[in-house]
N, C-alpha and C positions, 0 to 999 in steps of 0.2 A: 411229739414222740410221743409221750405219756399217753396222750388219747388214744392212738392207736392200740397202744400195749393192751390198755384195761377199757372199753369203752364203755362197761356200764357204772363205773366210778364218774366215768364225766361226761354223762349222758346231757347235765342242761349246757356244757358248753359245745358239744357238738350239733344240738338243736341250734345255737345262735349262730354257728356257722353255716348250717346248712341251707343252700339257696333256697329261695322262696319263689313258688310258682306263680306266672305273670295271672291270677284272677281278676277277675275286672271287677266286681262288686263289693263292697267292704259289707258288713254285719248293717250298718245305716243306710245303705242302698246308693250310697256315694261312689262314684269312680275312681281307682284310685291305678287305673291301667289303662291307657290310650292304643286302642289298635290303632297301627300305621296306616295311611290311606292305602297304600299295595293291598294290605289283607283285608280293609272294609272295602276295595273293590272286589278281590278274591270271591269274598263272602258274597258280594251283592251278586256276581256272575254266577254263582250256583245257585241263590235264590231265585233270581229270575228266571233260570232255565228249570228249576222245579215248578215255578209259576206258570210256565208256558207250557210246560207238560202236562201242569193241572189243567189248564185251558181248553188245551187239544184235548186232552181224556174226557173232559166234561163235554166239550162239542161232540166229540166222538160218540161218545154213550148215548149223548140224546139223540143224536141222527140215527143211531142204530137200534135203539130201541123206538122211537116215534116218526119215522122215516127222515126223507129229506127236508121236507116241511117243519119240520118240530125244534129247528135252530131258529130260524128266521121268525117263528109263531113266540118262540121264549123270548126272543129279542124285543118283538112289538110287546109281550105283554109284560115286560120289565119297563120298558118305556112308557106305556100307560099309568103302570101302578106307581111308578116311585121316578117321576120325571124330573126330579131334584137330585136324585141320584146318577144320572144319565153321565153328565159330564166326569165326575170323579171318576166313574166306572171307565169311562172310556180314558181317562189319566191313567187311573191304574192298572189299566191292560198296556197302554201305548209305553209306558217307562219301561216295563220289564223286555218290550220288542225291542225298542230302540236303545238300551243299554246293551243287552244281549249280543244284538245287531253289532252294534260299535265296538264290543269287546271282542267278539269275532274278529271285527276285520284288525283291532290293533294286535290279536295273536297271530295271525295271519301276515301282519307284517314282522311281527317279532320272529315267526317261523324262516320267515323268506330272507330277512336282512343281516337277524341276530344283534340289530342295532336297536338301543331304548333300552336293555335289559337293565342296566346299571340300576343301583337304588335312586339316585336323584331323578334321572329322568323316568322309573317306573312311577314315581310318586307324581311327577308333573302330569304324565298321562292318566294316569288314575284320578288326579283331581280333574283334569280336562273332562274324563268320561262321564264323571259326575254332573260335570256341568252342562256338557253336550246332550246329554241324557235327559236331564230335566226340561231344557229348551225344546229338544227336540218333541219330546213327548207331549209337552204343552203345545206344541205349534200344532202335531198331528192331533191331537185331541180337541184342538179351536178349530182346525180345520173342518172336521170331521162334524163339528156340531152345526158350524157357519151351514155347510154342504147340506144337513138333516132340515137346517130350518128353511132353505129357499124349495118354494116349490119343487116335486119331481127331484128331490135332490137326494132323497134316499136311497132309488134305482140308480141315479146317478154316482153317488157318493160311492155305493158298492162297486160300481164297475171301475171307479178309480182307486180303489183300495185293492181291486185284483191286478190293476196295470202297476201299482207302488209296488204291490207287495212282491209280484212275479222279479222286479227289476230289483230289489233289496232281494232277492234272496239269491240272484245271480252268482256273486263270487263263492255262496257256499255250495255251489255245484263241483266247485274243487272237490272239497273231501266228502266223500262217500255217506260217513257216518250224520252227516248234517244234511244231506239232501230229503230225506223220506222227512224228518222232524220239521224240517222248516215248510215243505209243501203243505203239512196238515197243518200249519199255525197261520199258514198264511189263509187257509180255506175257513180257519175259522175266524180270524179278525176281518178276513172281509166279509164275513157274514153279519157283523158287529156294524160296520160302516154301511 
């Protein structure tokens, strides 16, 4: 009671009782707050959306400035200039694609059923989403790498990527906001494979 009547006199006591916000890093760089899996999943979903939008923007700008042959030429130049970075690049582009797609399926499921939205189920599905996305991205990048090593694999791989991309984008035709974005993403990814 006396603290509230005379806050200037009891300032140190007020500071001790004040709640501390959950900052992530201490001065020495060590973490003293750990994000829950659901928060990391939400942040990752937003980051992967930005990465995919950036990839689409880059591919679109490159094609708009250099014509339809500019993107395939860029990809081939990248492959010949830095062959050691081809697989890591495919993996780095596959993970956002797989994570954002599977996250979209999860949200559609949540929207349609309202099941699994409690804290424990959301945590479990977030961890499963990370695991499935890592495995799916590795499988997708590995399959693309194997196809590219085969004779004629680049052309065949591009055709396969278009088929896979089109089939994966079908659920997103339910919501019009995803439709155009996923069509662009599919075309850019099919060019890379």
